[in-house]
C-alpha positions in Angstrom: 10.3 14.4 -20.4 7.7 15.1 -17.6 9.4 16.7 -14.6 7.7 15.0 -11.6 5.8 17.2 -9.2 6.2 14.8 -6.4 9.3 14.6 -4.2 11.1 11.3 -3.5 9.4 9.6 -0.5 11.4 7.9 2.3 12.3 4.2 2.4 13.0 3.3 6.0 14.3 0.1 7.5 12.1 -1.2 10.3 14.1 -3.0 13.0 11.0 -4.2 14.8 9.3 -5.7 11.8 12.7 -7.1 10.6 13.2 -8.8 14.0 9.6 -10.1 14.1 9.8 -11.7 10.6 13.5 -12.6 10.4 14.0 -10.5 7.3 15.3 -7.1 6.3 12.0 -5.2 6.2 11.6 -1.7 4.6 8.7 0.7 4.6 8.1 2.9 1.6 6.3 5.9 3.1 3.9 7.2 0.5 2.1 9.1 3.3 4.5 12.1 2.8 2.9 13.3 -0.5 0.8 16.5 -0.3 -2.4 14.4 -0.7 -1.1 11.9 1.8 -1.2 8.9 -0.6 0.6 7.3 -3.5 -2.2 8.5 -5.8 -0.5 11.9 -6.1 2.2 10.3 -8.3 0.0 9.1 -11.1 -2.6 11.9 -10.9 0.0 14.7 -11.1 1.5 13.0 -14.2 -2.0 12.8 -15.7 -2.6 16.4 -14.9 0.7 17.5 -16.4 -0.1 15.7 -19.7 -3.6 17.1 -19.7 -2.0 20.6 -19.7 0.3 19.5 -22.5 -2.8 18.4 -24.5 -5.4 21.0 -23.6 -3.4 24.0 -22.3 -3.3 25.8 -19.0 -7.1 26.3 -19.1 -7.8 22.6 -18.7 -10.4 21.9 -16.0 -9.8 18.7 -14.0 -13.0 16.9 -13.0 -13.1 14.1 -10.5 -15.8 12.0 -8.9 -14.2 10.8 -5.7 -14.5 11.6 -2.0 -11.4 9.5 -1.4 -7.7 9.7 -2.1 -8.1 10.1 -5.9 -10.2 13.2 -5.4 -7.8 14.8 -3.0 -4.8 13.9 -5.3 -6.6 15.6 -8.2 -7.3 18.7 -6.0 -3.6 18.8 -4.9 -2.3 18.3 -8.4 -4.6 21.1 -9.7 -3.4 23.4 -6.9 0.3 22.7 -7.7 -0.3 23.4 -11.4 -2.7 26.4 -10.9 -5.6 24.6 -12.7 -9.3 24.5 -12.1 -10.6 21.4 -10.4 -14.1 20.3 -9.5 -14.8 17.2 -7.4 -18.2 15.6 -7.4 -19.4 13.9 -4.2 -22.7 12.2 -3.3 -24.9 13.5 -0.5 -23.6 12.2 2.8 -20.0 12.9 2.1 -18.3 14.0 5.4 -17.9 17.7 5.9 -14.2 17.0 6.8 -13.7 15.6 3.2 -15.4 18.7 1.7 -13.3 21.0 3.8 -9.9 19.3 2.9 -10.8 19.5 -0.8 -11.7 23.1 -0.6 -8.5 23.9 1.2 -6.7 22.8 -1.9 -8.8 25.2 -4.0 -11.1 22.6 -5.5 -14.7 23.3 -6.2 -17.0 20.7 -4.6 -20.3 19.7 -6.1 -22.6 17.5 -3.9 -24.9 15.6 -6.3 -27.0 12.4 -5.9 -27.4 9.9 -3.1 -24.9 7.4 -4.4 -21.4 7.5 -5.9 -22.8 6.4 -9.3 -25.0 9.4 -9.4 -22.1 11.7 -8.6 -20.0 10.0 -11.3 -22.8 10.6 -13.8 -22.9 14.3 -12.9 -19.1 14.5 -13.4 -19.3 12.8 -16.7 -22.1 15.1 -17.8 -19.8 18.1 -16.9 -17.0 16.8 -19.0 -19.4 16.3 -21.9 -20.7 19.8 -21.9 -17.4 21.7 -21.3 -14.8 21.5 -24.0 -11.8 21.9 -21.8 -12.9 19.6 -19.0 -11.1 16.3 -18.5 -12.1 13.4 -16.3 -9.4 12.3 -13.8 -9.4 8.5 -13.6 -9.2 7.0 -10.1 -7.1 3.9 -11.0 -7.8 2.5 -14.5 -5.4 4.4 -16.8 -1.9 3.7 -18.1 -0.6 7.2 -17.3 -1.5 6.6 -13.6 0.4 3.3 -13.6 3.4 5.0 -15.2 3.3 7.7 -12.5 2.8 5.3 -9.6 5.6 3.1 -10.9 8.1 5.9 -10.2 8.2 4.6 -6.6 9.9 1.4 -7.8 12.7 3.4 -9.4 13.1 5.2 -6.0 13.1 1.9 -4.1 15.8 0.5 -6.4 18.0 3.5 -5.7 17.3 3.5 -1.9 17.8 -0.1 -1.0 21.5 -0.7 0.1 24.0 -2.4 -2.1 21.8 -2.6 -5.2 19.6 -5.1 -3.4 16.7 -6.6 -5.3 13.8 -7.3 -2.9 12.5 -10.8 -2.4 9.0 -9.5 -2.4 7.0 -6.2 -2.4 3.8 -6.0 -0.4 0.9 -3.7 -1.3 -2.8 -3.3 -0.9 -5.1 -3.6 -3.9 -8.6 -2.3 -4.7 -9.2 -1.4 -8.3 -5.5 -2.1 -9.2 -4.0 1.4 -9.7 -1.1 0.8 -7.2 -0.6 -2.7 -8.4 -0.5 -1.6 -12.0 2.1 1.0 -11.0 4.3 -1.6 -9.3 4.1 -3.9 -12.3 5.0 -1.1 -14.6 7.8 0.1 -12.3 9.2 -3.4 -11.8 9.4 -3.9 -15.6 11.3 -0.6 -15.9 14.0 -1.5 -13.4 14.3 -5.2 -14.4 12.4 -6.6 -11.4 9.8 -8.6 -13.4 10.8 -11.6 -11.4 10.1 -10.0 -8.0 6.9 -11.4 -6.5 4.2 -8.8 -5.7 2.0 -9.7 -2.8 -1.4 -7.9 -2.9 -3.7 -7.7 0.1 -7.4 -6.8 0.4 -10.1 -6.9 3.0 -12.8 -9.5 2.8 -16.0 -7.8 1.6 -14.1 -5.4 -0.8 -11.8 -8.0 -2.4 -12.8 -7.7 -6.1 -9.2 -8.4 -7.2 -8.9 -11.6 -5.3 -12.1 -13.0 -6.7 -11.4 -11.8 -10.2 -7.9 -13.4 -10.1 -9.5 -16.6 -8.9 -11.9 -16.8 -11.9 -9.0 -16.9 -14.4 -7.1 -20.1 -15.4 -5.1 -21.6 -13.8 -6.5 -20.2 -10.6 -8.5 -22.3 -8.1 -12.0 -20.9 -9.1 -11.6 -20.8 -12.9 -13.8 -23.9 -13.4 -16.5 -23.6 -10.8 -16.6 -19.8 -10.9 -18.5 -19.6 -7.6 -18.7 -16.1 -6.1 -20.1 -14.7 -2.8 -23.6 -13.1 -2.5 -23.8 -9.6 -4.1 -20.9 -10.4 -6.4 -21.5 -11.3 -10.0 -19.3 -12.5 -12.9 -18.9 -10.2 -15.8 -16.7 -10.5 -18.9 -14.5 -7.6 -20.0 -15.4 -7.1 -23.6 -11.9 -5.8 -24.8 -9.8 -8.5 -23.2 -12.3 -11.3 -22.7 -11.4 -11.7 -19.1 -13.9 -12.8 -16.4 -14.1 -10.3 -13.6 -15.9 -10.2 -10.2 -18.2 -7.3 -10.0 -19.3 -6.2 -6.5 -22.8 -4.7 -6.0 -22.4 -4.3 -2.2 -19.5 -4.0 0.2 -19.2 -5.3 3.7 -15.7 -4.1 4.6 -15.0 -1.0 6.6 -12.0 -0.4 4.2 -14.3 -0.1 1.2 -14.1 3.7 1.1 -10.6 3.2 -0.4 -10.4 -0.4 -1.5 -14.0 -0.8 -2.6 -13.8 -0.8 -6.4 -16.8 -2.5 -7.9 -14.4 -4.4 -10.2 -10.6 -4.3 -10.9 -8.9 -2.9 -13.9 -9.1 -5.7 -16.6 -5.7 -4.6 -18.0 -4.0 -4.7 -14.6 -5.5 -8.1 -14.0 -4.2 -9.3 -17.4 -0.7 -7.9 -16.5 -0.8 -9.7 -13.2 -1.7 -13.0 -14.7 1.1 -12.8 -17.2 4.1 -11.4 -15.3 6.9 -13.8 -14.6 7.3 -12.9 -10.9 3.7 -13.6 -10.4 1.1 -12.1 -8.1 0.2 -13.5 -4.7 -3.3 -12.5 -3.5 -4.8 -12.7 -0.1 -7.9 -11.3 1.6 -7.9 -10.5 5.3 -10.8 -9.8 7.7 -11.2 -6.2 8.8 -10.2 -7.0 12.3 -6.8 -8.2 11.3 -6.3 -5.0 9.3 -7.4 -3.0 12.4 -4.9 -5.0 14.5 -2.1 -3.8 12.1 -3.5 -0.2 12.3 -3.0 -0.3 16.0 0.7 -0.9 15.4 1.0 1.6 12.6 -1.5 4.4 12.5 -2.6 4.8 8.9 -5.9 4.5 7.0 -7.5 1.0 7.2 -6.9 0.4 3.5 -3.2 1.1 4.0 -2.8 -1.0 7.2 -4.1 -4.0 5.2 -0.7 -4.0 3.5 0.9 -4.3 6.9 -1.1 -7.3 8.2 1.7 -9.8 7.4 4.2 -7.5 9.1 2.4 -8.2 12.4 1.3 -11.7 11.7 4.3 -13.9 11.1 2.3 -17.0 10.2 0.6 -15.1 7.4 3.9 -13.6 6.2 5.4 -17.1 6.0 2.4 -18.4 4.0 2.6 -15.6 1.5 6.3 -15.4 1.0 8.1 -17.6 -1.5 10.8 -19.8 0.0 14.3 -18.4 0.1 16.7 -19.2 -2.7 19.1 -20.8 -0.3 18.6 -21.9 3.3 19.7 -19.4 5.9 19.6 -16.4 3.5 18.2 -13.3 5.1 15.6 -12.0 2.7 14.7 -8.4 1.9 11.0 -7.2 1.7 9.4 -3.9 1.0 6.0 -2.9 2.4 4.4 0.0 0.4 2.7 2.2 3.0 0.3 3.6 0.4 -1.2 6.3 2.7 -4.6 7.9 2.8 -6.2 10.8 4.6 -9.3 9.0 6.0 -8.1 8.2 9.5 -8.6 10.0 12.8 -7.8 9.3 16.4 -11.4 8.6 17.1 -11.6 6.0 14.3 -8.3 4.4 15.5 -9.7 4.1 19.0 -13.0 2.6 17.6 -11.0 0.0 15.6 -8.9 -0.8 18.7 -12.1 -1.5 20.7 -13.5 -3.7 17.9 -10.3 -5.7 17.8 -10.3 -6.1 21.6 -13.9 -7.4 21.5 -13.1 -9.8 18.7 -10.0 -11.2 20.5 -12.0 -11.7 23.6 -14.2 -14.2 21.7 -11.2 -16.3 21.0 -10.5 -18.4 17.9 -8.6 -17.3 14.9 -8.9 -14.9 12.0 -9.5 -16.6 8.6 -7.4 -15.3 5.7 -8.4 -16.2 2.2 -5.3 -17.4 0.2 -5.3 -17.5 -3.6 -4.9 -21.2 -3.8 -8.5 -21.5 -2.4 -7.4 -22.3 1.1 -8.1 -20.4 4.3 -5.2 -19.7 6.7 -6.2 -19.5 10.4 -4.2 -16.7 12.1 -4.2 -16.7 15.8 -5.9 -13.7 17.4 
């Protein structure tokens, strides 16, 4: 039995969101981990098992200037392990500094992430005790991330089963964790509502390519996105070659985990997928100051028409439903960025009109600005 390194995170009731939406709304605050995001759960479990396999001299290698890299550094610090994080040229000095404060070695290599990743892989190949830390596509990560569902089950009052759980999705690590965790506590029938930003929405497009989803026959994709087939599972995936969303630093996986996509397609409770414009996510960030990738989860909390579109109907009329928003966290937010986003939203609202949200039935919902 692996003893978790992470503490239980708070689940708080939000009176404001509950009143706005007419539900009992709860926020699972993954921001309280040492690395400020949910990724600490799965990556600490991965690090613990790496120690069990390779011994205390194991060297954790990561290629990530985002939350996975910081989680690897924090996990290594907690376990007194070596950790090296590879970053491309142009990585923010603040990112380098926060990694070094956790004791990580930082190697700046190449102009692009792919080049930093190649350097990290080469390091693992030449050092016997080096292990690559995955960012999202690994069963151990999903198992670790899934521990939050067991916590939610124990924290909701009166053994309540939620009517839906909302999360953001990029490569699928968090979603895989929620699917794993729901299976463990008997919540396979609970709908999971996954949100992305337009321009970094590889999961939405990948889901759409698979039967019986709306794009499974035509298989039309946006510019700079191509169809690829996962060899092991024979699943069509959308592969992004370019990102246009400001949230792509955390949500911008080139393509989702094929295994998570398969789990999503087959689970009984289903997966609802939606893609929102950056400005709608920025609007939510102004209400709840978190990283842009994280505020994407909260867009339905502050846009009741979107919430109603995404939520399944109540089992009986008049029933007050219970929903959980996973506030997944992230360290890439500052007061200056929040102010910049606020200004962008104000400019966008001044132009009038509505925000277009892509729904996984192929429709577009117009959300009033």
